[in-house]
VOMIKOL-932080 format. One line per field, with one value per residue: x, y, z of N, C-alpha, C in turn; residue number from 1; residue in one letter. Coordinates in Angstrom, 3 decimals, always signed. Layout:
<sites>
n.east: X_... $
n.north: Y_... $
n.up: Z_... $
ca.east: X_... $
ca.north: Y_... $
ca.up: Z_... $
c.east: X_... $
c.north: Y_... $
c.up: Z_... $
mimi: NUM_... $
mike: A_... $
</sites>
This chain:
<sites>
n.east: +54.447_+52.577_+49.767_+47.052_+44.815_+41.558_+39.055_+35.636_+33.031_+31.461_+32.608_+35.357_+37.829_+40.161_+42.930_+44.993_+47.723_+49.324_+52.576_+55.466_+56.436_+54.979_+54.583_+54.120_+52.333_+50.351_+49.257_+46.861_+44.953_+45.440_+44.742_+42.031_+41.165_+41.843_+39.939_+37.572_+38.036_+38.200_+35.615_+34.267_+35.150_+34.178_+31.479_+29.348_+27.828_+30.130_+31.662_+33.059_+35.327_+36.239_+36.866_+38.956_+40.820_+41.209_+42.363_+44.492_+44.405_+44.206_+41.514_+40.150_+41.045_+40.101_+37.349_+37.011_+37.703_+35.764_+33.458_+33.804_+33.626_+31.025_+29.610_+29.973_+28.498_+29.638_+29.912_+27.759_+26.100_+24.671_+23.096_+25.526_+27.216_+29.118_+28.826_+29.236_+28.323_+25.587_+26.603_+28.691_+27.706_+27.197_+29.903_+30.748_+29.111_+30.196_+32.654_+31.894_+30.775_+32.918_+35.123_+37.300_+37.619_+35.296_+33.396_+34.276_+33.956_+31.255_+29.560_+30.833_+30.493_+27.723_+27.337_+28.706_+27.199_+24.790_+25.502_+26.489_+24.459_+24.706_+25.772_+27.793_+30.723_+32.881_+35.864_+38.084_+41.318_+41.761_+44.016_+44.513_+42.232_+39.375_+36.992_+33.700_+33.021_+31.459_+28.582_+26.540_+23.516_+22.639_+20.513_+20.033_+19.976_+21.925_+21.055_+21.961_+23.464_+26.346_+27.056_+27.811_+31.032_+31.599_+34.050_+36.002_+37.707_+41.016_+42.051_+40.171_+37.829_+37.115_+39.007_+41.501_+42.600_+43.340_+45.092_+47.095_+48.458_+49.775_+52.691_+55.396_+56.370_+54.328_+52.248_+53.139_+53.119_+50.396_+49.352_+50.556_+49.156_+46.602_+46.111_+44.557_+43.266_+40.165_+37.687_+34.282_+33.122_+34.220_+36.625_+40.138_+42.587_+45.918_+48.770_+50.775_+49.375_+47.643_+49.478_+50.514_+48.253_+47.881_+50.115_+49.448_+47.277_+48.584_+50.009_+48.046_+46.268_+43.732_+41.313_+39.625_+36.988_+35.380_+32.761_+34.068_+33.912_+31.202_+29.013_+28.206_+28.493_+30.098_+32.872_+34.424_+37.226_+39.207_+42.181_+42.206_+44.408_+46.693_+48.483_+51.120_+51.467_+50.403_+47.989_+44.768_+42.196_+39.746_+37.717_+34.684_+32.614_+29.884_+28.124_+25.692_+26.558_+25.185_+24.691_+27.160_+28.990_+31.914_+32.568_+31.225_+32.464_+35.006_+34.461_+33.565_+35.875_+37.314_+35.666_+35.634_+38.275_+38.476_+36.648_+37.966_+40.195_+38.875_+37.840_+40.227_+41.216_+39.256_+39.433_+42.108_+42.935_+40.850 $
n.north: -22.717_-19.945_-19.083_-16.962_-15.231_-14.120_-11.850_-11.464_-9.662_-11.561_-13.868_-15.985_-16.414_-18.641_-18.451_-19.980_-18.852_-18.475_-19.647_-17.447_-16.298_-15.626_-16.147_-13.374_-13.830_-15.522_-14.281_-12.810_-14.814_-16.285_-14.408_-14.180_-16.744_-16.701_-14.902_-16.368_-18.632_-17.424_-16.417_-18.847_-19.980_-18.177_-18.464_-16.788_-13.848_-11.389_-8.209_-5.994_-4.523_-6.095_-8.449_-7.565_-6.853_-9.338_-10.915_-9.439_-8.013_-5.161_-2.878_-1.869_-3.623_-6.047_-5.593_-5.452_-8.083_-9.515_-8.642_-9.840_-12.538_-12.514_-12.099_-14.572_-16.128_-17.289_-15.883_-14.025_-10.906_-8.994_-6.377_-4.975_-6.971_-9.924_-13.328_-16.898_-18.092_-19.546_-20.951_-22.466_-24.852_-26.824_-27.333_-28.657_-30.889_-32.069_-32.884_-34.955_-36.731_-37.497_-38.175_-40.691_-41.776_-41.103_-42.442_-45.101_-45.546_-45.536_-48.039_-49.495_-47.972_-48.099_-50.803_-50.915_-49.148_-50.501_-52.882_-51.967_-50.372_-47.733_-44.325_-44.082_-42.673_-40.854_-39.132_-36.582_-35.020_-31.564_-29.389_-27.765_-28.765_-31.020_-32.651_-33.902_-36.181_-38.209_-39.959_-42.255_-42.952_-45.004_-47.447_-46.076_-42.990_-39.980_-37.228_-34.796_-33.136_-33.117_-31.036_-32.090_-31.457_-29.429_-27.666_-29.062_-29.430_-30.913_-31.860_-33.022_-35.698_-37.729_-36.490_-36.831_-39.198_-38.519_-36.441_-37.862_-38.960_-36.914_-35.213_-34.609_-31.960_-30.419_-31.050_-29.922_-27.201_-26.867_-27.357_-25.287_-23.052_-23.725_-23.319_-23.311_-26.482_-27.495_-29.624_-30.717_-31.122_-29.237_-29.747_-29.215_-30.218_-31.109_-30.322_-32.250_-34.511_-34.873_-35.431_-37.832_-39.421_-39.414_-40.847_-43.330_-43.936_-44.284_-46.591_-48.580_-48.462_-47.334_-44.942_-43.606_-41.575_-39.798_-37.806_-35.485_-33.542_-33.216_-33.448_-36.570_-38.095_-40.704_-41.860_-44.166_-44.662_-45.313_-45.219_-44.798_-46.223_-45.708_-47.471_-46.567_-46.008_-43.625_-41.785_-41.591_-40.975_-41.023_-43.455_-43.795_-44.844_-43.529_-42.813_-42.613_-42.269_-44.002_-46.264_-46.901_-48.719_-49.806_-52.445_-52.724_-50.768_-51.873_-54.043_-52.663_-51.329_-53.216_-53.668_-51.130_-50.912_-52.999_-52.055_-49.717_-50.819_-52.097_-49.940_-48.751_-50.786_-50.891_-48.324_-47.955_-50.217_-51.268 $
n.up: -7.756_-6.887_-4.863_-4.888_-2.685_-3.001_-2.210_-2.614_-1.803_+0.595_-0.092_-0.599_-2.975_-4.475_-6.424_-8.815_-10.142_-13.380_-14.595_-14.068_-16.502_-19.595_-23.023_-25.203_-27.310_-26.404_-24.250_-24.141_-24.447_-22.141_-20.164_-20.666_-19.989_-17.309_-16.320_-16.753_-15.109_-12.617_-12.308_-12.268_-9.859_-8.059_-7.265_-7.175_-8.677_-9.948_-9.616_-12.110_-11.259_-9.156_-10.459_-12.083_-10.144_-8.902_-10.901_-11.725_-14.019_-16.114_-15.703_-18.025_-20.000_-18.974_-19.146_-21.931_-22.697_-21.302_-22.592_-25.061_-24.286_-23.400_-25.768_-26.900_-25.274_-23.084_-20.803_-18.696_-18.129_-15.591_-14.009_-13.670_-12.787_-13.304_-14.456_-14.934_-18.169_-20.139_-22.318_-21.409_-20.531_-22.641_-23.143_-20.825_-21.068_-23.349_-22.325_-20.516_-22.314_-23.876_-22.319_-21.315_-18.755_-17.245_-18.746_-18.542_-15.850_-15.270_-15.510_-13.515_-11.197_-11.053_-10.452_-8.014_-6.422_-6.352_-5.053_-2.592_-1.672_-1.233_-2.007_-4.814_-6.056_-8.328_-8.157_-9.288_-9.318_-9.550_-9.991_-7.010_-5.920_-5.698_-7.789_-8.379_-10.889_-11.727_-10.582_-8.815_-7.308_-4.512_-2.861_-0.572_-0.791_-0.356_+1.769_+1.158_-1.618_-3.679_-6.210_-9.538_-10.662_-8.837_-6.961_-4.381_-1.200_-0.900_+1.444_+3.044_+3.646_+0.828_-0.670_+0.508_-0.448_-3.007_-2.432_-1.178_-3.263_-4.473_-5.751_-3.494_-3.291_-4.486_-2.737_-0.325_-1.033_-1.449_+1.141_+2.484_+1.546_+2.260_+4.923_+8.166_+9.028_+9.363_+10.574_+9.862_+12.296_+13.877_+14.962_+14.873_+12.642_+12.755_+10.711_+10.752_+11.642_+9.484_+7.416_+8.371_+8.167_+5.401_+4.637_+5.704_+4.080_+1.629_+2.213_+2.846_+0.753_+0.594_+1.862_+4.740_+5.919_+8.456_+9.295_+8.314_+6.178_+6.169_+8.854_+10.289_+8.020_+6.283_+4.444_+2.176_+0.300_-2.644_-4.661_-8.220_-10.248_-12.849_-15.542_-15.376_-12.760_-11.936_-10.142_-11.202_-10.421_-7.750_-6.316_-4.582_-1.819_-0.191_+2.730_+5.447_+8.936_+10.663_+9.178_+8.166_+9.703_+11.607_+10.933_+8.517_+7.002_+6.799_+5.094_+2.845_+2.114_+0.775_-1.422_-2.716_-3.507_-5.327_-7.198_-8.024_-9.275_-11.352_-12.813_-13.632_-15.283_-17.301_-18.328_-19.066_-20.378_-21.716 $
ca.east: +53.312_+51.974_+48.310_+46.562_+43.467_+40.806_+37.770_+34.581_+31.926_+31.737_+33.115_+36.788_+38.257_+41.573_+43.354_+46.316_+48.206_+50.193_+53.994_+55.780_+56.628_+54.065_+54.864_+53.114_+51.350_+49.239_+48.891_+45.439_+44.197_+45.612_+43.946_+40.629_+40.924_+41.891_+38.635_+36.598_+38.312_+37.867_+34.156_+33.845_+35.438_+33.545_+30.244_+28.347_+28.186_+31.284_+31.797_+34.221_+36.491_+36.730_+37.502_+40.229_+41.729_+41.512_+43.195_+45.630_+44.215_+43.727_+40.049_+39.688_+41.329_+39.167_+36.031_+37.026_+37.687_+34.458_+32.487_+33.989_+33.069_+29.571_+29.095_+30.043_+27.607_+30.401_+29.747_+26.536_+26.193_+23.393_+23.259_+26.959_+27.914_+29.350_+28.776_+29.434_+27.189_+24.954_+27.386_+29.643_+27.042_+27.571_+31.307_+30.783_+28.490_+31.174_+33.637_+31.339_+30.537_+34.153_+36.182_+37.401_+37.493_+33.895_+32.671_+34.693_+33.536_+29.799_+29.029_+31.455_+29.797_+26.362_+27.441_+29.115_+26.065_+23.795_+26.012_+26.660_+23.222_+25.088_+26.155_+29.130_+31.156_+34.235_+36.452_+39.396_+42.004_+41.890_+44.908_+44.464_+40.863_+38.830_+35.644_+32.937_+32.764_+30.458_+27.963_+25.346_+22.874_+22.237_+19.187_+19.937_+20.625_+22.277_+20.091_+22.585_+24.111_+27.457_+26.874_+28.877_+31.933_+31.899_+35.369_+36.017_+39.088_+41.744_+42.498_+39.048_+37.044_+37.689_+40.142_+42.764_+43.145_+43.994_+46.218_+48.153_+49.184_+50.412_+54.129_+55.627_+56.516_+52.993_+51.468_+53.582_+52.607_+48.959_+49.101_+50.983_+48.113_+45.315_+45.917_+44.014_+42.433_+39.091_+36.681_+32.894_+32.807_+34.877_+37.969_+41.238_+43.557_+47.253_+49.425_+51.500_+48.385_+47.178_+50.549_+50.575_+47.109_+48.148_+51.075_+48.680_+46.494_+49.514_+50.397_+46.950_+45.590_+42.394_+41.166_+38.332_+36.718_+34.161_+32.329_+35.132_+33.369_+29.805_+28.776_+27.346_+28.746_+31.310_+33.267_+35.532_+37.679_+40.446_+42.673_+42.227_+45.806_+46.997_+49.588_+52.405_+51.467_+49.780_+46.606_+43.891_+40.944_+39.416_+36.359_+34.263_+31.269_+29.581_+26.849_+25.530_+27.300_+24.401_+24.803_+28.565_+29.660_+33.305_+32.589_+30.787_+33.522_+36.071_+34.042_+33.504_+37.235_+37.696_+34.849_+36.040_+39.558_+38.171_+36.008_+39.005_+40.976_+38.030_+37.811_+41.543_+41.318_+38.367_+39.884_+43.475_+43.215_+39.640 $
ca.north: -21.884_-19.260_-19.006_-15.726_-15.292_-12.961_-11.758_-10.732_-9.678_-12.484_-15.122_-15.970_-17.224_-18.983_-18.543_-20.523_-18.124_-19.150_-19.405_-16.022_-15.786_-16.116_-15.508_-12.345_-14.320_-16.218_-13.555_-12.452_-16.046_-16.604_-13.472_-14.546_-17.937_-16.282_-14.324_-17.462_-19.452_-16.643_-16.436_-20.209_-20.222_-17.172_-18.985_-15.721_-12.799_-10.593_-6.901_-5.830_-4.063_-7.223_-9.370_-6.970_-6.947_-10.750_-11.477_-8.590_-7.484_-3.777_-2.846_-1.695_-4.876_-7.044_-5.300_-5.838_-9.543_-9.974_-8.377_-10.894_-13.763_-12.333_-12.323_-16.016_-16.807_-17.923_-15.014_-13.225_-9.697_-8.536_-5.337_-4.672_-8.126_-10.973_-14.710_-17.877_-18.114_-20.806_-21.667_-23.383_-26.131_-27.802_-27.700_-29.693_-32.090_-32.681_-33.569_-36.208_-37.626_-37.903_-38.547_-42.145_-42.150_-41.040_-43.509_-46.392_-45.680_-45.587_-49.355_-49.930_-47.259_-48.651_-52.074_-50.640_-48.544_-51.550_-53.831_-51.315_-49.652_-46.371_-43.495_-44.358_-41.478_-40.784_-37.813_-36.353_-33.831_-30.424_-28.479_-27.911_-29.126_-32.236_-32.474_-35.106_-36.247_-39.260_-40.367_-43.095_-43.098_-46.344_-47.588_-45.062_-41.768_-38.971_-36.137_-33.616_-33.489_-32.308_-30.910_-32.546_-30.396_-28.459_-27.797_-29.437_-29.482_-32.175_-32.286_-33.602_-36.727_-38.480_-35.737_-37.304_-40.241_-37.816_-35.704_-38.823_-39.276_-35.711_-35.052_-33.998_-30.506_-29.862_-31.221_-28.911_-25.905_-26.854_-27.235_-23.944_-22.078_-24.170_-22.754_-24.190_-27.593_-27.662_-30.589_-30.278_-31.212_-28.138_-30.172_-28.762_-31.285_-30.562_-30.712_-33.500_-35.589_-35.106_-36.090_-39.215_-40.135_-39.603_-41.950_-44.549_-44.201_-44.832_-47.948_-49.545_-48.421_-46.752_-43.961_-43.529_-40.261_-39.771_-36.450_-34.534_-32.408_-33.097_-34.217_-37.739_-38.753_-41.533_-42.274_-45.102_-44.347_-45.928_-44.564_-45.456_-46.063_-46.065_-48.414_-45.971_-45.723_-42.325_-41.817_-40.916_-40.562_-41.762_-43.983_-43.772_-45.149_-42.516_-43.066_-42.012_-42.970_-45.068_-47.476_-47.177_-49.204_-50.191_-53.734_-52.513_-49.998_-52.833_-54.785_-51.745_-50.983_-54.232_-53.450_-49.925_-51.198_-53.802_-51.161_-48.843_-51.634_-52.341_-48.697_-48.597_-51.774_-50.494_-47.045_-47.994_-51.428_-51.780 $
ca.up: -8.153_-5.768_-4.905_-4.285_-2.126_-3.442_-1.537_-3.308_-0.849_+1.690_-0.658_-0.853_-4.100_-4.517_-7.821_-9.023_-11.305_-14.337_-14.368_-14.159_-17.855_-20.625_-24.314_-25.549_-28.279_-25.747_-23.033_-24.191_-24.193_-20.728_-19.376_-20.845_-19.182_-15.905_-15.999_-16.677_-13.940_-11.431_-12.212_-11.891_-8.449_-7.207_-6.685_-7.174_-9.637_-9.517_-10.262_-12.980_-10.506_-8.367_-11.402_-12.479_-9.000_-8.648_-11.966_-12.025_-15.373_-16.129_-15.773_-19.407_-20.705_-18.469_-19.712_-23.344_-22.776_-20.825_-23.651_-26.058_-23.715_-23.351_-27.121_-27.145_-24.341_-22.011_-19.645_-18.689_-17.318_-15.054_-12.984_-13.523_-12.242_-14.306_-14.007_-15.998_-19.082_-20.523_-23.331_-20.776_-20.257_-23.676_-22.989_-19.788_-21.632_-24.253_-21.491_-20.008_-23.448_-24.548_-21.391_-21.143_-17.348_-16.828_-19.437_-17.999_-14.449_-15.102_-15.135_-12.260_-10.130_-10.966_-9.737_-6.644_-5.724_-6.137_-4.066_-1.285_-1.383_-0.897_-3.136_-5.358_-6.789_-8.869_-7.996_-9.897_-8.804_-10.451_-9.288_-5.568_-5.547_-6.295_-8.315_-8.713_-12.325_-11.978_-9.324_-8.888_-5.998_-4.138_-2.265_+0.485_-1.296_+0.639_+1.858_+0.567_-2.879_-4.164_-7.654_-10.424_-11.072_-7.776_-6.341_-2.979_-0.709_-0.955_+2.770_+3.766_+2.990_-0.289_-1.193_+1.073_-1.321_-4.105_-1.862_-0.856_-4.493_-5.015_-5.518_-2.187_-3.413_-4.721_-1.518_+0.633_-1.483_-1.203_+2.571_+2.880_+1.253_+2.803_+6.254_+9.202_+8.545_+10.348_+10.179_+10.030_+13.721_+14.562_+15.358_+14.020_+12.371_+12.540_+9.459_+10.975_+11.690_+8.124_+6.666_+8.849_+7.598_+3.976_+4.542_+5.961_+2.867_+0.638_+2.612_+2.835_-0.534_+0.672_+2.924_+5.416_+6.510_+9.275_+9.690_+8.030_+5.427_+6.590_+10.076_+10.134_+6.746_+6.256_+3.094_+1.983_-1.056_-3.110_-5.878_-9.533_-10.614_-14.222_-15.764_-15.006_-11.333_-11.671_-9.659_-12.157_-9.779_-6.529_-6.329_-3.177_-1.341_+0.821_+3.384_+6.767_+9.981_+11.284_+8.358_+7.862_+10.899_+11.386_+10.231_+7.131_+6.350_+6.461_+3.897_+1.712_+1.693_-0.223_-2.617_-3.446_-4.150_-6.517_-8.168_-8.566_-10.218_-12.524_-13.596_-14.264_-16.356_-18.392_-18.885_-19.613_-21.161_-22.341 $
c.east: +52.673_+50.474_+47.869_+45.149_+42.740_+39.453_+36.820_+33.347_+32.315_+32.363_+34.591_+37.141_+39.742_+41.958_+44.767_+46.892_+49.149_+51.652_+54.348_+55.930_+55.648_+54.389_+53.758_+52.016_+50.157_+48.735_+47.401_+44.563_+44.260_+44.780_+42.454_+40.278_+40.973_+40.547_+37.573_+36.791_+37.963_+36.357_+33.646_+34.041_+34.695_+32.281_+29.128_+28.756_+29.260_+31.325_+33.073_+35.467_+37.097_+37.408_+38.878_+41.258_+42.161_+42.489_+44.443_+45.579_+43.690_+42.224_+39.533_+39.910_+40.361_+37.775_+35.956_+36.954_+36.352_+33.370_+32.581_+33.393_+31.540_+28.950_+29.055_+29.121_+28.313_+30.310_+28.434_+26.724_+24.800_+23.653_+24.737_+27.754_+28.030_+29.268_+28.984_+28.161_+26.734_+25.794_+28.438_+29.032_+27.334_+29.040_+31.457_+30.195_+29.464_+32.244_+33.111_+31.093_+31.824_+35.249_+36.175_+37.150_+36.040_+33.075_+33.004_+34.144_+32.047_+29.276_+29.604_+30.763_+28.367_+26.356_+27.794_+27.964_+24.994_+24.237_+26.086_+25.396_+23.490_+25.446_+27.596_+29.528_+32.583_+34.700_+37.784_+39.993_+42.107_+42.723_+44.909_+43.053_+40.536_+37.421_+35.008_+32.673_+31.778_+29.894_+26.716_+24.791_+22.498_+20.836_+18.942_+20.640_+20.898_+21.256_+20.667_+23.268_+25.255_+27.306_+28.077_+29.724_+32.269_+33.272_+35.227_+37.466_+39.699_+42.083_+41.381_+38.426_+37.791_+38.932_+41.478_+43.409_+43.876_+45.208_+47.395_+49.010_+49.907_+51.922_+54.355_+55.705_+55.161_+52.133_+51.849_+53.084_+51.119_+48.667_+49.531_+49.866_+46.757_+45.049_+45.385_+43.088_+41.393_+38.035_+35.273_+32.473_+33.373_+36.283_+39.000_+42.244_+44.912_+47.828_+50.143_+50.548_+47.874_+48.234_+50.693_+49.432_+47.303_+49.143_+50.380_+47.854_+47.380_+49.838_+49.265_+46.131_+44.163_+42.356_+39.750_+38.184_+35.386_+33.881_+33.414_+34.620_+31.921_+29.588_+27.831_+27.532_+30.090_+31.597_+34.417_+35.952_+39.004_+40.882_+42.511_+43.612_+46.046_+48.195_+50.948_+52.488_+50.861_+48.347_+45.735_+42.658_+40.833_+37.964_+35.921_+32.843_+31.015_+28.201_+26.799_+26.159_+26.505_+24.451_+26.261_+29.313_+31.094_+33.403_+32.222_+31.836_+34.677_+35.718_+34.049_+34.892_+37.750_+36.952_+35.295_+37.395_+39.365_+37.546_+37.036_+39.870_+40.183_+37.955_+39.127_+41.688_+40.475_+38.883_+41.203_+43.760_+42.025_+39.459 $
c.north: -21.258_-19.183_-17.741_-15.922_-14.006_-12.973_-10.908_-10.780_-10.567_-13.768_-14.976_-16.922_-17.508_-19.196_-19.076_-19.890_-18.947_-18.911_-17.954_-15.481_-16.441_-15.405_-14.523_-12.867_-15.008_-15.467_-13.211_-13.671_-16.396_-15.686_-13.798_-15.760_-17.615_-15.698_-15.415_-18.290_-18.724_-16.586_-17.799_-20.451_-19.266_-17.690_-17.964_-14.692_-11.871_-9.280_-6.858_-5.462_-5.191_-8.264_-8.856_-7.111_-8.400_-11.331_-10.663_-8.001_-6.049_-3.775_-2.734_-2.970_-5.968_-6.834_-5.723_-7.365_-10.110_-9.737_-9.423_-12.212_-13.701_-12.571_-13.818_-16.814_-17.486_-17.140_-14.258_-12.032_-9.278_-7.570_-5.122_-5.769_-9.198_-12.354_-15.627_-17.989_-19.501_-21.620_-22.583_-24.767_-27.163_-28.218_-28.806_-30.998_-32.818_-33.432_-34.926_-37.216_-38.235_-38.408_-40.050_-42.568_-42.141_-42.143_-44.876_-46.615_-45.928_-46.981_-49.874_-49.254_-47.770_-49.958_-51.860_-50.052_-49.581_-52.511_-53.223_-50.654_-48.205_-45.602_-43.804_-43.196_-41.630_-39.337_-37.742_-35.089_-32.791_-29.379_-28.758_-28.187_-30.520_-31.936_-33.836_-35.096_-37.361_-39.694_-41.181_-43.254_-44.557_-46.369_-46.539_-43.785_-40.774_-37.845_-34.830_-34.059_-32.549_-32.217_-31.424_-31.335_-29.372_-28.732_-28.093_-29.538_-30.877_-32.710_-32.886_-34.729_-37.507_-37.794_-36.229_-38.387_-39.612_-37.033_-36.626_-39.147_-38.077_-35.756_-34.254_-32.478_-29.838_-29.944_-30.165_-27.521_-25.780_-26.635_-25.872_-22.926_-22.462_-23.574_-23.777_-25.240_-27.891_-28.619_-30.035_-30.297_-30.038_-28.469_-29.661_-29.896_-30.651_-31.066_-32.047_-34.690_-35.911_-35.846_-37.546_-40.038_-40.381_-40.741_-43.292_-44.936_-44.801_-46.293_-48.954_-49.525_-47.928_-45.775_-43.947_-42.132_-40.313_-38.339_-35.414_-33.314_-32.142_-33.992_-35.380_-38.502_-39.476_-41.912_-43.258_-44.942_-45.032_-45.260_-45.442_-45.177_-46.552_-46.987_-47.874_-45.610_-44.394_-42.503_-40.965_-40.317_-41.291_-42.206_-44.176_-44.272_-44.223_-42.789_-42.422_-42.904_-44.111_-46.366_-47.881_-47.541_-49.606_-51.488_-53.560_-51.727_-50.918_-53.614_-53.890_-51.333_-51.971_-53.985_-52.219_-50.134_-52.044_-52.933_-50.243_-49.582_-51.899_-51.103_-48.508_-49.552_-51.373_-49.248_-47.182_-49.189_-51.890_-51.348 $
c.up: -6.927_-5.951_-4.204_-3.783_-2.464_-2.751_-2.351_-2.429_+0.315_+1.202_-0.972_-1.976_-3.988_-5.969_-7.893_-10.281_-12.161_-13.971_-14.658_-15.567_-18.810_-21.927_-24.669_-26.460_-27.631_-24.510_-23.001_-23.900_-22.713_-19.844_-19.467_-19.995_-17.691_-15.460_-15.838_-15.410_-12.641_-11.229_-11.751_-10.400_-7.515_-6.527_-6.606_-8.222_-9.061_-10.298_-11.101_-12.181_-9.669_-9.258_-11.821_-11.360_-8.772_-9.658_-12.243_-13.420_-15.273_-16.378_-17.204_-20.217_-20.270_-19.053_-21.173_-23.503_-22.316_-21.863_-24.747_-25.554_-23.655_-24.715_-27.457_-26.219_-23.187_-20.703_-19.798_-17.763_-16.883_-13.913_-12.630_-12.821_-13.334_-13.656_-15.211_-16.838_-19.492_-21.505_-22.723_-20.542_-21.354_-23.609_-21.947_-20.306_-22.555_-23.469_-21.038_-21.126_-23.984_-23.614_-21.117_-19.697_-16.886_-17.497_-18.846_-16.596_-14.287_-14.736_-13.821_-11.082_-9.957_-10.178_-8.274_-5.827_-5.421_-5.032_-2.673_-0.768_-0.958_-2.172_-3.538_-6.265_-7.289_-8.781_-8.734_-9.292_-9.903_-9.725_-7.804_-5.069_-6.082_-6.779_-8.556_-10.216_-12.691_-10.626_-9.602_-7.479_-5.760_-3.569_-1.185_+0.023_-0.171_+0.620_+1.327_-0.710_-3.190_-5.676_-8.433_-10.829_-9.998_-7.181_-4.849_-2.512_-0.809_+0.428_+3.618_+2.952_+1.936_-0.835_-0.687_+0.208_-2.503_-3.613_-1.578_-2.073_-5.086_-4.809_-4.244_-2.266_-3.618_-3.462_-0.483_+0.255_-1.195_+0.282_+3.091_+2.671_+1.858_+4.182_+7.238_+8.609_+9.615_+9.794_+10.417_+11.493_+14.513_+15.004_+14.361_+13.872_+12.066_+11.225_+9.625_+11.018_+10.288_+7.311_+7.081_+8.263_+6.101_+3.756_+4.772_+4.735_+1.785_+0.940_+2.445_+1.550_-0.492_+1.843_+3.473_+6.004_+7.236_+9.725_+9.460_+7.270_+5.800_+7.801_+9.786_+8.839_+6.797_+4.812_+3.159_+0.532_-1.357_-4.405_-7.114_-10.107_-12.040_-14.329_-15.335_-13.526_-10.957_-11.184_-10.566_-11.487_-8.453_-6.630_-4.886_-3.000_-0.167_+1.408_+4.753_+7.837_+10.604_+10.487_+8.131_+9.149_+10.571_+10.592_+8.762_+6.350_+5.949_+5.202_+2.669_+1.232_+0.659_-1.528_-3.402_-4.123_-5.407_-7.607_-8.815_-9.577_-11.488_-13.414_-14.327_-15.435_-17.557_-19.095_-19.646_-20.509_-21.985_-23.767 $
mimi: 1_2_3_4_5_6_7_8_9_10_11_12_13_14_15_16_17_18_19_20_21_22_23_24_25_26_27_28_29_30_31_32_33_34_35_36_37_38_39_40_41_42_43_44_45_46_47_48_49_50_51_52_53_54_55_56_57_58_59_60_61_62_63_64_65_66_67_68_69_70_71_72_73_74_75_76_77_78_79_80_81_82_83_84_85_86_87_88_89_90_91_92_93_94_95_96_97_98_99_100_101_102_103_104_105_106_107_108_109_110_111_112_113_114_115_116_117_118_119_120_121_122_123_124_125_126_127_128_129_130_131_132_133_134_135_136_137_138_139_140_141_142_143_144_145_146_147_148_149_150_151_152_153_154_155_156_157_158_159_160_161_162_163_164_165_166_167_168_169_170_171_172_173_174_175_176_177_178_179_180_181_182_183_184_185_186_187_188_189_190_191_192_193_194_195_196_197_198_199_200_201_202_203_204_205_206_207_208_209_210_211_212_213_214_215_216_217_218_219_220_221_222_223_224_225_226_227_228_229_230_231_232_233_234_235_236_237_238_239_240_241_242_243_244_245_246_247_248_249_250_251_252_253_254_255_256_257_258_259_260_261_262_263_264_265_266_267_268_269_270 $
mike: X_X_X_X_X_X_X_X_X_X_X_X_X_X_X_X_X_X_X_X_X_X_X_X_X_X_X_X_X_X_X_X_X_X_X_X_X_X_X_X_X_X_X_X_X_X_X_X_X_X_X_X_X_X_X_X_X_X_X_X_X_X_X_X_X_X_X_X_X_X_X_X_X_X_X_X_X_X_X_X_X_X_X_X_X_X_X_X_X_X_X_X_X_X_X_X_X_X_X_X_X_X_X_X_X_X_X_X_X_X_X_X_X_X_X_X_X_X_X_X_X_X_X_X_X_X_X_X_X_X_X_X_X_X_X_X_X_X_X_X_X_X_X_X_X_X_X_X_X_X_X_X_X_X_X_X_X_X_X_X_X_X_X_X_X_X_X_X_X_X_X_X_X_X_X_X_X_X_X_X_X_X_X_X_X_X_X_X_X_X_X_X_X_X_X_X_X_X_X_X_X_X_X_X_X_X_X_X_X_X_X_X_X_X_X_X_X_X_X_X_X_X_X_X_X_X_X_X_X_X_X_X_X_X_X_X_X_X_X_X_X_X_X_X_X_X_X_X_X_X_X_X_X_X_X_X_X_X_X_X_X_X_X_X_X_X_X_X_X_X $
</sites>
């Protein structure tokens, strides 16, 4: 699967297009979803011409589909720019209400946050990104917040635990399109160094990140593994570097692995 890069103003979107052939009967549905996904990743209102260019949809067709989405409340239009509409919020709520993984993780994250006094979160992989789907603040909440559902990279922080579980072919494709891997400190991480770290994560069953996505933030994460060996999610404890000493990180690596096993048991066997 190829990935195209689209620039709208100063914001760069990455779209993962569908397979080359799509039956005509579902092409209209696919185009509509492409428009929604492009708006979601944009992070700002987008002009019609930019949406058409980003999705490869003819401008007139894109306008017709956007008007239909606007009538449904899934898209809003203001000053000739489009953005995600209010009707998407109940859809997200339905996901959190009905998803087995988010429900199973809640009591485990509450216990982990209480025991660690740090923020406990659950991340899942969405294509070439990761998103937070559940989070509980501890006694020492973080001064910054990652909104539930926001796309984040897989090659930094907790994302490495999810990247380590990707099929080799998918991982190579992802790294091909990711380009330069730069940490929050400004340091550039080579592809070979990242691959070596992913192998270490596979071997030890957890991953550690220090000042990778945000300076001064440390995370310890472990995969939630299903009965068939598939990684379903990553559970993490995240705190500031002054509290997350090496000794404490070693202890937390045991706790997050236990928590990940508990989530898997509740989700898959409970």
